[in-house]
C-alpha positions as CSV (number, residue, x, y, z in Angstrom):
1,M,-11.9,4.5,-8.1
2,R,-9.8,6.2,-5.3
3,I,-7.7,4.2,-3.4
4,L,-5.6,4.5,-0.3
5,V,-2.5,2.2,0.1
6,T,-0.5,1.8,3.7
7,G,3.3,0.6,3.4
8,A,3.0,1.4,-0.3
9,A,6.9,1.0,-0.1
10,G,7.2,-2.3,0.9
11,F,6.7,-5.7,-0.2
12,I,3.4,-6.5,-0.6
13,G,2.2,-2.9,-1.0
14,A,4.1,-1.5,-3.9
15,N,3.1,-4.6,-5.7
16,L,-0.3,-4.1,-5.1
17,V,0.3,-0.7,-6.6
18,L,2.0,-2.4,-9.4
19,Q,-1.0,-4.7,-10.2
20,L,-3.8,-2.2,-9.7
21,L,-2.4,0.2,-12.4
22,K,-1.9,-2.8,-14.7
23,R,-5.2,-3.6,-14.6
24,E,-7.7,-0.9,-13.8
25,Q,-8.6,1.2,-16.2
26,E,-8.7,4.4,-14.2
27,V,-7.8,4.1,-10.8
28,E,-6.4,6.9,-8.3
29,I,-3.9,5.9,-5.8
30,V,-2.2,7.5,-2.8
31,G,0.3,5.7,-1.0
32,I,2.2,6.2,2.7
33,D,5.2,5.0,3.4
34,N,8.0,6.3,6.4
35,L,10.5,4.6,5.0
36,N,12.1,3.6,8.1
37,D,15.3,1.3,8.1
38,Y,14.1,-1.7,10.4
39,Y,16.0,-3.0,6.4
40,D,17.6,-1.5,3.2
41,P,15.5,1.7,2.4
42,A,17.0,1.3,-1.0
43,L,14.9,-1.5,-2.0
44,K,11.6,0.3,-0.9
45,E,13.2,3.3,-3.1
46,Y,13.8,0.7,-6.1
47,R,9.8,-0.6,-5.7
48,L,9.1,3.5,-5.6
49,G,11.3,3.5,-8.7
50,E,9.2,0.6,-10.4
51,I,5.9,1.9,-9.7
52,E,6.4,5.7,-11.3
53,R,8.1,3.9,-14.1
54,E,4.9,1.8,-14.3
55,I,2.7,4.9,-13.8
56,A,4.4,6.8,-16.9
57,H,2.0,3.8,-18.8
58,H,-1.4,4.9,-17.7
59,P,-2.3,8.5,-18.6
60,G,-5.5,7.8,-17.2
61,S,-4.7,7.1,-13.7
62,S,-2.5,8.7,-11.5
63,W,-0.2,7.6,-8.4
64,K,1.2,10.0,-5.6
65,F,3.0,9.0,-2.2
66,I,3.7,10.4,1.1
67,R,6.3,9.6,3.2
68,G,4.5,9.6,6.4
69,N,3.8,7.5,9.6
70,I,0.3,6.6,9.7
71,A,0.6,7.3,13.7
72,D,0.4,10.9,12.9
73,R,-2.9,11.5,13.2
74,D,-3.1,15.1,12.1
75,L,-1.7,13.3,8.3
76,I,-4.1,10.3,8.1
77,N,-6.7,12.9,8.8
78,R,-5.5,15.3,6.1
79,V,-5.5,12.4,3.6
80,F,-8.6,10.8,4.1
81,D,-10.2,14.7,3.8
82,E,-8.4,15.9,0.6
83,F,-8.4,11.8,-1.2
84,K,-11.6,10.6,0.2
85,P,-10.8,7.3,-0.7
86,E,-13.2,4.4,-1.8
87,I,-10.7,1.9,-0.6
88,V,-8.4,1.3,2.1
89,V,-5.8,-1.1,2.3
90,N,-3.8,-0.7,5.4
91,L,-0.1,-2.9,5.0
92,A,1.9,-0.3,7.1
93,A,3.1,-2.4,9.9
94,Q,6.0,-3.4,11.8
95,A,6.9,-6.6,10.9
96,G,9.1,-9.0,12.0
97,V,9.1,-11.5,15.1
98,R,11.8,-11.4,16.8
99,Y,12.3,-7.6,15.9
100,S,9.1,-7.3,18.5
101,I,11.3,-8.6,21.5
102,T,14.2,-6.2,21.1
103,N,12.1,-3.3,20.0
104,P,8.5,-3.3,20.9
105,D,7.9,0.2,21.2
106,A,7.5,0.4,17.3
107,Y,4.7,-2.4,17.4
108,I,2.5,-0.4,19.9
109,E,3.3,2.7,17.5
110,S,2.9,1.4,14.0
111,N,0.5,-1.5,14.6
112,L,-2.2,-0.5,17.3
113,I,-1.7,3.2,17.3
114,G,-1.1,3.8,13.3
115,F,-4.0,1.3,12.8
116,Y,-6.6,2.9,15.3
117,N,-5.7,6.3,13.3
118,I,-6.8,4.5,10.3
119,L,-9.8,3.2,11.8
120,E,-10.7,6.8,13.5
121,A,-10.4,8.1,9.9
122,C,-12.2,5.8,8.2
123,R,-15.5,6.2,10.8
124,H,-14.9,9.6,10.2
125,S,-15.6,9.7,6.2
126,Y,-19.0,9.1,7.2
127,D,-19.5,12.1,9.0
128,N,-22.1,14.4,7.3
129,G,-23.8,11.7,5.5
130,A,-20.7,11.6,3.2
131,E,-20.3,8.3,1.2
132,G,-16.9,7.3,2.5
133,V,-15.0,4.2,3.1
134,R,-16.9,1.7,1.4
135,H,-14.1,-1.5,2.2
136,L,-11.2,-1.6,4.5
137,V,-8.6,-4.6,4.3
138,Y,-6.0,-4.6,6.4
139,A,-3.0,-7.2,6.6
140,S,-3.3,-9.2,9.6
141,S,-0.8,-12.5,10.0
142,S,-0.2,-15.9,10.4
143,S,1.2,-15.5,13.3
144,V,-2.2,-15.1,15.0
145,Y,-2.5,-18.9,15.4
146,G,0.3,-19.1,18.0
147,S,1.1,-22.5,19.0
148,N,-1.5,-23.9,17.6
149,K,-1.9,-27.1,17.5
150,K,-4.4,-28.0,14.7
151,V,-3.6,-28.1,11.6
152,P,-4.2,-26.2,8.8
153,Y,-5.3,-23.3,10.1
154,S,-8.9,-22.0,10.2
155,T,-9.8,-18.7,10.4
156,E,-12.3,-20.6,12.9
157,D,-10.0,-21.7,15.1
158,K,-9.4,-19.7,18.8
159,V,-6.4,-17.7,18.9
160,D,-6.2,-15.7,21.8
161,N,-2.7,-17.6,22.9
162,P,-0.3,-15.2,21.1
163,V,3.4,-16.2,21.8
164,S,4.7,-13.1,20.2
165,L,4.2,-9.1,20.6
166,Y,3.2,-9.1,17.0
167,A,1.1,-11.5,17.1
168,A,-1.0,-9.9,19.5
169,T,-0.9,-6.7,17.7
170,K,-2.2,-8.2,14.9
171,K,-4.7,-10.1,16.6
172,S,-5.7,-6.7,18.0
173,N,-5.9,-5.5,15.2
174,E,-8.7,-8.1,14.3
175,L,-10.4,-7.2,17.2
176,M,-10.7,-3.2,16.9
177,A,-12.0,-3.6,13.3
178,H,-14.7,-6.0,14.8
179,A,-15.4,-3.4,17.3
180,Y,-15.4,-0.2,14.5
181,S,-17.2,-2.3,11.7
182,K,-20.1,-3.0,14.7
183,L,-20.4,0.7,15.9
184,Y,-20.1,2.4,13.1
185,D,-20.9,-0.2,10.0
186,I,-17.6,0.1,8.3
187,P,-16.8,-3.1,5.9
188,S,-13.7,-4.4,7.1
189,T,-11.7,-7.3,5.7
190,G,-8.7,-8.5,7.5
191,L,-6.0,-10.8,5.5
192,R,-3.8,-13.3,7.2
193,F,-0.8,-14.0,5.7
194,F,1.2,-16.8,5.5
195,T,5.1,-16.3,4.8
196,V,5.2,-14.0,2.1
197,Y,8.6,-14.2,-0.9
198,G,9.4,-13.3,-3.5
199,P,11.8,-10.5,-5.6
200,A,13.0,-7.6,-4.0
201,G,11.0,-9.5,-0.9
202,R,12.4,-8.6,2.8
203,P,16.0,-9.3,3.7
204,D,14.8,-10.6,7.3
205,M,13.1,-13.0,5.8
206,A,15.1,-16.6,5.5
207,Y,14.9,-17.2,1.6
208,F,16.6,-13.4,1.1
209,G,18.8,-13.2,4.8
210,F,19.9,-16.8,3.8
211,T,21.1,-15.9,0.3
212,N,22.9,-12.8,1.3
213,K,24.9,-14.9,4.1
214,L,25.4,-17.5,1.8
215,L,27.3,-15.6,-1.0
216,K,29.8,-13.7,2.2
217,G,30.3,-17.5,3.1
218,E,28.3,-17.5,6.4
219,T,26.7,-19.8,8.9
220,I,22.8,-20.0,7.9
221,E,20.8,-20.7,11.3
222,I,18.3,-23.6,10.6
223,F,15.6,-23.1,13.9
224,N,14.1,-26.4,15.6
225,Y,16.9,-28.5,13.9
226,G,15.4,-28.3,10.4
227,N,12.0,-29.6,12.3
228,C,9.6,-26.6,10.9
229,K,7.5,-26.0,8.1
230,R,6.5,-23.1,7.0
231,D,3.8,-22.4,4.3
232,F,5.4,-20.4,2.3
233,T,2.9,-17.8,-0.1
234,Y,4.2,-16.3,-3.4
235,I,3.9,-12.4,-3.9
236,D,1.8,-12.2,-6.7
237,D,-0.6,-15.1,-5.1
238,I,-1.1,-12.8,-2.4
239,V,-1.4,-10.1,-4.6
240,E,-4.5,-11.5,-6.7
241,G,-5.9,-12.6,-3.1
242,V,-6.1,-8.9,-2.0
243,I,-7.2,-7.1,-4.9
244,R,-9.9,-10.2,-5.5
245,V,-11.1,-9.0,-1.8
246,M,-10.5,-5.5,-2.2
247,H,-13.8,-5.5,-4.8
248,K,-15.8,-7.5,-2.5
249,A,-16.7,-5.9,0.4
250,P,-19.0,-7.8,3.2
251,E,-22.4,-7.1,2.8
252,R,-24.0,-3.9,4.9
253,V,-27.5,-5.9,6.8
254,A,-29.4,-5.3,10.2
255,G,-29.8,-7.1,12.5
256,D,-33.3,-8.6,14.2
257,D,-32.8,-5.0,16.7
258,G,-32.7,-3.2,13.8
259,L,-28.7,-2.2,14.7
260,P,-25.5,-2.9,12.3
261,V,-24.6,-6.6,11.9
262,P,-20.8,-6.1,11.9
263,P,-19.8,-6.4,8.3
264,Y,-16.7,-8.0,8.6
265,A,-14.5,-10.6,7.3
266,V,-11.2,-12.3,8.1
267,Y,-9.2,-14.9,5.7
268,N,-6.1,-16.9,5.0
269,I,-3.9,-16.3,2.4
270,G,-1.9,-18.8,2.0
271,N,-0.1,-21.5,-0.6
272,S,-1.6,-24.6,1.8
273,N,1.2,-26.8,1.1
274,P,4.2,-26.0,4.5
275,E,7.2,-27.0,3.4
276,N,10.0,-28.8,6.0
277,L,13.2,-25.9,6.2
278,L,15.4,-28.3,4.8
279,E,13.6,-28.8,1.9
280,F,13.0,-25.1,1.3
281,V,17.2,-24.7,1.9
282,Q,17.8,-27.1,-0.5
283,I,15.6,-25.8,-3.2
284,L,17.2,-22.3,-2.4
285,Q,20.4,-23.5,-3.1
286,E,19.6,-24.9,-6.2
287,E,18.4,-22.5,-7.5
288,L,20.8,-19.7,-6.4
289,I,23.5,-22.0,-8.2
290,R,20.9,-21.8,-11.5
291,A,20.8,-18.6,-11.5
292,G,24.6,-17.5,-11.0
293,V,24.3,-15.9,-7.8
294,L,26.6,-19.1,-5.7
295,P,29.2,-21.1,-8.0
296,D,27.8,-24.4,-8.6
297,Y,31.1,-26.2,-6.1
298,Y,29.4,-24.4,-3.3
299,D,29.8,-25.9,0.3
300,F,26.1,-25.7,1.7
301,E,26.9,-28.4,4.1
302,A,30.2,-26.4,5.8
303,C,27.5,-23.5,6.0
304,K,24.5,-24.7,7.6
305,K,24.2,-24.8,11.6
306,L,20.8,-27.1,13.0
307,V,20.0,-24.6,16.4
308,A,17.4,-24.9,18.5
309,M,13.7,-22.9,18.4
310,Q,13.6,-19.0,18.6
311,P,11.5,-17.5,21.4
312,G,8.2,-16.5,19.2
313,D,8.7,-18.9,16.5
314,V,6.3,-21.5,16.0
315,P,7.1,-25.0,14.9
316,V,4.2,-25.0,11.6
317,T,2.0,-22.4,9.3
318,Y,-0.7,-24.4,7.3
319,A,-3.1,-22.4,6.0
320,D,-6.8,-23.5,5.6
321,T,-8.0,-21.2,2.1
322,T,-11.6,-23.1,2.1
323,A,-12.8,-19.6,2.8
324,L,-11.2,-17.8,0.4
325,E,-11.7,-20.4,-2.1
326,K,-15.5,-20.6,-1.4
327,D,-16.1,-16.8,-1.6
328,F,-13.5,-15.5,-4.1
329,G,-13.1,-18.5,-6.4
330,F,-9.3,-18.4,-6.0
331,K,-6.3,-20.5,-4.1
332,P,-2.7,-19.7,-4.2
333,S,-0.3,-22.0,-6.5
334,T,3.2,-20.6,-7.1
335,S,5.3,-23.5,-6.3
336,L,8.3,-23.1,-3.9
337,R,10.9,-23.8,-6.8
338,Q,9.2,-21.3,-9.2
339,G,8.7,-18.9,-6.1
340,L,12.5,-19.2,-5.2
341,R,13.7,-19.3,-9.1
342,N,12.6,-16.1,-10.0
343,F,14.3,-14.8,-6.9
344,A,17.1,-15.5,-7.4
345,E,16.9,-14.5,-11.0
346,W,15.9,-10.5,-9.3
347,Y,18.6,-11.4,-6.7
348,K,21.3,-11.8,-9.6
349,S,20.1,-8.8,-11.4
350,F,19.5,-6.7,-8.7
351,Y,22.7,-6.8,-6.8
352,K,25.0,-8.4,-9.0
């Protein structure tokens, strides 16, 4: 099985590659990542190092890493021509809601132009009667739900009112994928991830950023005066969902008009258990003390500040995973405490 993973040095991408190497008897994986400095590239290098250590134990499999940008169309075409992937997992994207307000160009380049290049390469993988790509799996986001008042969020909900450019680009990915699935019969599945966290995660996420600030004695800001809820989803649960989806592409069928019915699907992957931010901070501090990252006499109250909602933020995220459970027999289940415990222990070993 030949699998292309974009964003392979990213949080989800690297963990996906690691699990594929551990699970599949013989697998060929090519990873692409531009290793940009949106956050500390040392974390990305660390993740790639973990992959290199893992591949040494799997002589029947292969791993090749390419440093490059999916917005580089010539590069993407060359990778598809040479590698001929059977499954494509597009996780490369510019992430972050607030960053999209100050650096919109990065989102247009990666999330729109880059994704377009992936779609075009998938389309042309069928040229001259070739079997081509069997399944395109791509990262969407819970951000597409915007300020949706109905909870939990269902993939059946209308999501036409994004509140950030990041969310708009992710909804655009779903629309583009649908069009290409219809026009070129490309089996594609979008995955709306809900607040992914865990060891070696993204430092711009709250749990990681809060830890860094607390260690320096800086003030952490809790938005919407603590009245936000997030559906925190542990990285292992996310990867489990991606792998199950990868192996079950939407079926190609013809409609009454003889034309393809789009082999297209979208799923939520979330814990279906939104946590209040104040409770989340309480658990985080307890686990940081338990792991020895912070001393047990640490004055958390002096370091907390309740502030107003920020532009682009939403008060709650909450995944309805009924479809995921029905089609794949899977539902994320890692508790927030266990997930933050794993993170705190990793943080201690990595930084201290």
